[in-house]
N, C-alpha and C positions, 0 to 999 in steps of 0.2 A: 255149601259153606265157602265163603270167600277167603282167599289167602292174600296177604299183603307181601309183596316182594320188596326187599330193600337191598341196596348195593352200596358198598363203600369203596372208595379208591384212595389208596395211600400214595402220597407223593414223597419221593425220596431224592435227596440231593447230596452229592458228595463233594468234599474239598480235600485235595491231596497234595502232598509233596513227596519227596523221596522216602521219608520215614514215618509220616503221619497220615492217617485218613480220618476225616470227620464226616459224620452222616447226620442229616436232619430229616426226620420223618414227620409228615403233616397229614392229618386226617380231618376233613371237613364233614361234620355230621349233618344229618338232614335238618336239624333245628337251626343251622347256620353257625353253630359254635365250631371252634377248631381246637384240636389237640396236637401239640408239637412235642417232639422228643429228640434227644441227641444221643449219639453213640460215637465212640472213638476206637481206633486201633493204632498201635505203634509197632513198627518193624524194628527188630533188633538189628544192629549194624552187621552182624555176622549172617543174617538170613538173606536169601535171594530176594530181590525186589519183585514181588508179585502183586501188582495193584489190585487185581480182582479179589485176591484173598483178603486184602485190607478192607475192600468195600464190603465183602461178605461179613466180616467180623464187625465192622463199624455199623453196617446196616442191621445186622441181627441185634446188636446192643440197643440201637435206636428203637427197633420194633419191640424189643422186650420192655423198654421204658414206656413206650406208647401203650402196650398192653396193661402195664401196671397202673398207668394214669386212667385208662378206661375202667379198670376194676374199681379204683378209688372213686371215680365219678359215679359209677353205677351204685356203689355202696352208699354214697351220700344221698343219692336220689331215692334209694330204698328207705333210708332213715327219714328223709323229709316226708315221703308219702305215707309212711306208717306211723310217724310221730313217736317212734321209739328207737332205741339204739339196737342195731342188729349185730350179728356176729360178723367179724371180718371175713372177707372173701379171700381165700388163699388159692394160689395157683398149684 
């Protein structure tokens, strides 16, 4: 039996200042389509400035949004292929 291997690479980019971190996650799928998602984190003025923590939070939020977009895309493709409305995919 032959097995097909697939690999995905997510690109993550961060934009930061002293109190805000924004993240953009991008996934290019084998069919050439791209899925992009955004996440953000805000540092409270009384918190210590820890850029890595802001990146982790903003990055996690972007990846979470990316996952939800992929679930929605898969759900729509299931509906198209089956010709019927399927049950929502929950995380």
